[in-house]
C-alpha atoms as one frame of an Amber mdcrd trajectory, in Angstrom:
protein
 -14.872 -11.629 -20.047 -11.630 -13.171 -18.786  -8.869 -14.076 -21.225  -9.213
 -17.857 -21.374  -5.442 -18.191 -21.788  -4.663 -16.090 -18.739  -4.775 -18.463
 -15.780  -2.906 -17.385 -12.660  -2.855 -17.099  -8.882  -2.799 -13.665  -7.283
  -2.114 -12.696  -3.661  -4.842 -10.497  -2.253  -4.168  -7.190  -0.550  -5.456
  -8.709   2.676  -3.170 -11.692   2.172  -0.129  -9.500   1.597  -0.953  -7.548
   4.744  -1.208 -10.770   6.771   2.126 -11.979   5.409   3.858  -8.650   6.079
   2.479  -8.583   9.616   3.635 -12.135  10.283   7.129 -11.397   8.993   7.385
  -8.217  11.066   6.363 -10.062  14.227   8.412 -13.157  13.363   5.239 -15.219
  13.359   3.670 -17.620  10.871   0.293 -17.837   9.221  -1.661 -21.083   9.110
  -3.304 -22.010   5.821  -6.358 -24.088   6.689  -8.959 -24.039   3.913  -9.422
 -23.808   0.173 -12.621 -22.986  -1.666 -13.815 -23.259  -5.239 -16.427 -21.241
  -7.071 -18.167 -20.939 -10.411 -17.449 -17.245 -10.930 -21.141 -16.440 -11.075
 -21.459 -18.451 -14.272 -18.703 -16.709 -16.244 -14.875 -16.805 -16.395 -13.183
 -14.552 -13.846  -9.941 -12.617 -13.503  -8.454 -12.599  -9.978  -8.469  -9.200
  -8.277  -6.098  -8.281  -5.452  -8.926  -6.455  -3.676 -11.002  -9.623  -3.328
 -11.942 -10.779   0.158 -14.028 -13.718  -1.084 -14.674 -15.654  -4.263 -17.142
 -14.252  -6.782 -19.520 -17.129  -6.048 -18.246 -19.866  -3.773 -19.698 -23.332
  -4.363 -17.697 -25.475  -1.932 -15.060 -25.122   0.784 -13.043 -27.690   2.719
  -9.879 -28.270   4.749  -6.547 -28.302   2.959  -5.296 -31.830   2.301  -1.642
 -30.893   1.865   0.470 -27.788   2.339   4.193 -27.994   1.686   7.199 -26.243
   0.234   7.168 -27.024  -3.476   9.675 -29.652  -4.571  10.688 -27.510  -7.560
  11.237 -24.189  -5.777  11.891 -23.508  -2.092  10.127 -20.143  -2.359   6.808
 -21.669  -3.423   4.091 -23.006  -1.163   1.947 -25.783  -2.606  -1.566 -26.312
  -1.236  -3.960 -29.062  -2.305  -7.585 -29.847  -1.665  -9.625 -32.944  -2.510
 -13.255 -32.328  -3.459 -14.954 -35.621  -2.560 -16.936 -37.845  -4.884 -20.304
 -36.972  -3.331 -19.885 -33.214  -3.872 -20.578 -31.604  -7.231 -23.050 -30.267
  -9.733 -21.035 -27.122 -10.441 -18.282 -25.777 -12.692 -14.995 -24.729 -11.103
 -13.661 -21.411 -12.428 -12.025 -19.899  -9.340 -10.070 -21.091  -6.302  -9.353
 -19.376  -2.999  -6.785 -20.027  -0.271  -7.718 -19.057   3.297  -5.852 -18.835
   6.593  -7.078 -19.785  10.062  -8.543 -16.297  10.558 -10.694 -16.651   7.434
  -8.599 -14.220   5.391  -8.468 -14.841   1.647  -4.696 -15.069   1.167  -4.621
 -15.815  -2.561  -7.092 -16.315  -5.377  -6.780 -18.124  -8.707  -8.792 -18.614
 -11.853  -8.761 -21.727 -14.013 -10.213 -23.197 -17.166 -13.773 -24.422 -16.735
 -13.790 -27.771 -14.954 -17.134 -29.420 -14.305 -17.455 -31.366 -11.050 -20.162
 -34.022 -11.493 -22.185 -35.478  -8.666 -23.182 -39.125  -8.287 -26.876 -38.470
  -8.910 -25.930 -37.316 -12.421 -24.574 -40.769 -13.202 -20.889 -40.000 -12.673
 -18.816 -39.153  -9.641 -15.120 -38.376  -9.331 -12.777 -37.069  -6.663 -11.228
 -33.823  -7.844  -7.836 -32.575  -6.684  -7.163 -28.850  -7.033  -3.756 -27.343
  -6.355  -2.492 -23.809  -5.890   1.176 -22.843  -5.981   1.911 -19.558  -4.241
   5.310 -17.889  -4.688   6.178 -16.323  -1.339   9.897 -15.730  -1.599  10.203
 -16.440   2.130   8.242 -19.656   2.664   9.041 -19.651   6.381   6.056 -17.349
   6.935   3.690 -20.297   6.457   3.062 -22.918   9.122   3.312 -26.219   7.236
   1.355 -28.199   9.841  -2.152 -29.455   9.042  -4.730 -31.313  11.113  -4.581
 -34.931   9.862  -8.056 -35.644  11.243  -9.520 -33.159   8.749  -7.606 -34.135
   5.619  -9.132 -36.159   2.811  -7.539 -38.587   0.357  -9.142 -39.127  -3.018
 -10.949 -42.402  -3.658  -8.829 -42.903  -6.779  -5.627 -42.557  -4.749  -6.820
 -44.976  -2.066  -7.742 -47.582  -4.675  -4.454 -47.085  -6.476  -2.389 -47.465
  -3.346  -4.374 -50.136  -1.531  -6.457 -51.882  -4.195  -4.491 -55.103  -4.566
  -2.418 -54.935  -1.400  -3.072 -57.672   1.131  -0.111 -56.716   3.309   1.871
 -53.502   3.518   5.547 -53.926   2.638   8.059 -53.283   5.375   9.984 -50.040
   5.438   9.005 -46.452   4.964  10.013 -43.306   6.841   8.071 -40.500   8.530
   6.164 -38.351   5.984   6.243 -41.133   3.391   3.274 -42.914   1.811   2.883
 -46.159  -0.114   2.315 -45.646  -3.860   1.644 -48.156  -6.645   4.460 -48.247
  -9.233   2.637 -50.357 -11.849  -0.678 -52.180 -12.181   0.955 -55.415 -11.013
  -0.216 -56.717  -7.648   2.185 -55.867  -4.843   4.305 -53.510  -6.967   4.489
 -50.485  -4.674   7.076 -48.215  -3.105   7.373 -45.633  -0.335   7.450 -41.989
  -1.494   7.626 -38.563   0.111   4.078 -37.280   0.686   5.014 -33.912  -0.874
   5.369 -35.570  -4.266   1.813 -36.942  -4.181   0.184 -34.199  -6.246   3.124
 -33.337  -8.493   1.008 -33.867 -11.613  -2.094 -32.027 -10.455  -3.251 -28.799
 -12.054  -0.884 -26.015 -10.948  -1.659 -22.337 -10.813   1.169 -19.849 -10.437
   1.497 -16.163  -9.702   4.386 -13.742  -9.623   6.723 -13.110  -6.725   5.185
 -11.595  -3.597
């Protein structure tokens, strides 16, 4: 059984090969999807030889991929599991590129994702932080038509707003500062998930 205090992200052998190939050819890889799984009902320890999760329960497009604000060598990727998806426990997370290659895999403490039919529904944000050393190997572009914002975030940002304040720059979003009506400010989108769960691994 996995050490419940040993939570980390690990690059897979296939992921390392993709990264090395991209660097050698001066190309980039495109991170497009993340998946979660229940580990087959038990805690898991990431294995570099993995090509898939132990037991995948849901997969979706990445909501955000960016260079981490704390370290230029880290890539941060986020996914929002929507309110109408659930009924499973999250114990493992996978990061995939556009070719379907499992680039990195993480384990995490058990986190149950309820579904509305069970009487409770929540959006769940999962985040992986991957230390690449040379972050230029990753294409930071995502398809905005496939991204998903959490219901909680939408309500927080837009709930009491009747008119958007003027201002803002490219790549900024409007965020509530306090619960007071109209008290909002523009912030860099990369700071949106700064307090989400973070899973780290060693240097690639």
